[in-house]
N, C-alpha and C positions, 0 to 999 in steps of 0.2 A: 228169721234168726232164732226165735224161740224154739221152733220145732227142730231146727238143726241142732240147737244146743241140747234138746231132749235126747235126740239120737246119739249125740256124742257122750252125754252123761250115762246113757244106758250101756254104751260100749265100754266106758270106763268101769262101770259097776260090774259088767260081765267079765272084763279082764282081771278085776280084783277079786273074782269069785263071789261077789255079793249077790249076783243074779245068775242063775244057771241058764243054759241055752233053752232047756225045757220050760223053765219059768217064763222066759222072755217070749217064746213062741206061744205059750198058753195065754199070756196077757194080750198079745196082739190078736190072737184068735177071738178072744172075748170082745175086743173092740170091733173087729170085722163083722162078727155075728150081729152086733148091735148097730152097725153102720146104716143099714136101710132105715131104721127108725130115726137115727140122728140126722140123716140126710134131709129130713123135712125142715129142720131148723138150721142145719149146717150143710148147705148145698155142695160145698167143696170138701166134704169129709174125706173122700178118697184121695184127693190131692194131699191133704194134710197128713193122712196116715202114710202116704207114699214118701213125703218129705222126711218124716221121722225114720221110716225104714231105710230110705236111701242114705241118710246120714249114718245109720248104723252099719249097713253093709259096705259103705265107702270108707270105713275106718282103716287105720294102718294095718291091722291084722284082719284076715278075711272072715267075715260072718256070713258068707254067701249060702252056707248050708241051711240057714233058717228059711230060705225062700220056699223050698219044696213043701214042708209041712204047713207053712202059712198059706200058700196058694191053694192048698187042698180045701180050704174053707171059703175061698173067695168065689162069689157067685159068677157064673159063666158070663153074664152080661157086663160084668165089671172087670173081668180078668185082664183083658188087653189094656184097658185104660190104666188100671192099677199097676201093671207091669211097666207101662210107659212112664208113669209118674215116678215109680221107684228107681228105675235105671236113670232117668233124666236127672233126678236130684242126687243120686249116688255119684254120677260123673261131674255134676256141678260142684258138689261139696268136696270131691276128691279129684280124680282125673280119669279120662277115658281109658288110658293105658292101664291104670291100676285095676279098674273094673273089668276090663278085658282079661287081664291076667287072672284075677280072682274067679271070673266066670269059667275060664278054661280049666283052671285047677279043680273046680267043682265037678267037672265032667257033665254038667247039665246040658240038655237041649231044651228048646222051647216047649217041646211035647211033654217034658217032665213037669211043667208048671201049669199047662192048660191043655184043653182038649184039642186034638189035631184039626177038627173042623172049624175051630176059631182062628186058626193061623192062616190067613190069606197071604198072597204074594207081597202085597204092600207092607203088611206088618212084618213079614219075614225079611224083606229087603231092608227095612228100617233098622233091624238089629243084626245085619250081616257082620258088622264090625266086631261083634262079640266073638265071632269064630275065626276072624282073620289072624294071620301070623303076626305076633307082636313085632314092631319095627326094631326097637333097640332094647336090649336087656341091660339093666344097671349092673355094675360090678357088685360082688357079694358084700364088700365092705361098705359101699355106698348105700346098698339096700338096707343093711342092718342099721346104719346110721339114721336113715330116714324113718326107721320103724321105732325109734325111741328118742325121747327128748334129750338134749345134751347142750352144754354151754359151748359157745364159740370162743376158742382160745384168744383170737385177736380182739374180739369184742370185750372179753374180760380185761385185757390189757388197757383197752381204751377207757373203760369205766374206771379202772384203777388209777389212771394217769392224773386224777384230781390232786394227788399228793406229790406228784413229780415236779420239783421246782424247775421252772423255765420250760417245761415240756407239756404242760397241761393241755389236753385236747378239749376243745369246746363241745358243748352239747350238739350244735348243728353239724359239726364234723362227725360225731358219732352217728347221728341220724342219717347222714349221707352214706356212711359206711354200711349201715344196716340196709338202706335202700338199694345200694349197689351190689352187695354181696350176699344178701339173704332174700329168699323167695317167699313172698307173702301167701302164695298159693300152697306152700308146704304145710302139712298137717300140724307140725310142731313149731311153726314160725314164732308165735308169741311165746310159747313155753321156752324155746331156746334163748330168746332175748332175755326173758325174766331170769332164767337159770344163770345166764352170763352175768347179769346184774348182781344176783345174790352171791355168786361165786366171787365176784370182785369185792363185795362188801365183807366177806368172811375173814376174820382174823383167826388163823389156825394155831391156837394155843391149847394144846392138849393139857388136861383132859376136858377143858371147857372151851368151846368155840364161841366166839362172839361176833356180832355185826359191827363193822366200823361205821359209826353214825354219820361222819362227815361225808363219806362216799354215798351212803344211802340217801341222805338228804339232798346233796348237790346233784346227783344223777337221776333223781326221781322225775325230773322234768322230761328226760328222754323217754321213760316209760309212759308218761302221760301223753306225750306227743304221738307215740306209736299206738297205744290202746284207745285213746280218744273217746273214752266212756262208752265204747261199743260192748254190748252185753256178752257177745260170744268171746271177744278178746279178754274181757274181765274174767270169764269162766276159765279160759285157758291159763290166765295168770294165776288164778287160785290153784289150779292143778299143779302148776310149776312149783308154787310155794309148798304145797303138800308133799310133792315129790322130794324137794330139797330138804325139808324138815325130816322126812322119813329116812333119808339117806344119812343124815347127821345122827339120828337116834339109832339107826341100824346099819352101820357101815358094812360094806361087803367083806 
């Protein structure tokens, strides 16, 4: 979880222009060059780097372009294993269809990342799916929606119902709605829930917007039930709060 979170934090920093692609690649190269020495004390060092890189390239916006310069400094005897780790965790943290789409958009072939004599038929067959025709393309609106965090309008209403006399929705009912209508495998699953909660708590009184404390307090149990003190979920919740505050301070 920690390495996945590092990859996601690096992606967020990259998207916010706090880390350039060149700086990211340079940092990874430094770690890779030192990896043979680290391997003495950390036998799984290549797996760990692959987890971080996998989380980074499996982010909502494609970071696949970093693979080519990074693999230029990977030792030949580690190239195949490192590629396997990276793609494995990218698909695990994201989805196979997304990684397939990003890979095909990059125009890469396996030969672009490692020497041809390293690519045997077994290895090639393992990654045939990267070159297959995608099964179903999402609609443009749905794709855009999945690429940015957003509150769920119905969930906002459910959170707000705490003040509706006679129609208050219970916390278990809200949790049931979340489990039935929101996909935990989606990148912004936690952020969308937290943004919905914050949107419901907001009192829109210009020029000063305030948080409605009774909703905030009473519905906190829903967030606790969903986040469950999981480090990755807590990080995503912090992102959502930062995003929400930023939009309040800098409206479109």
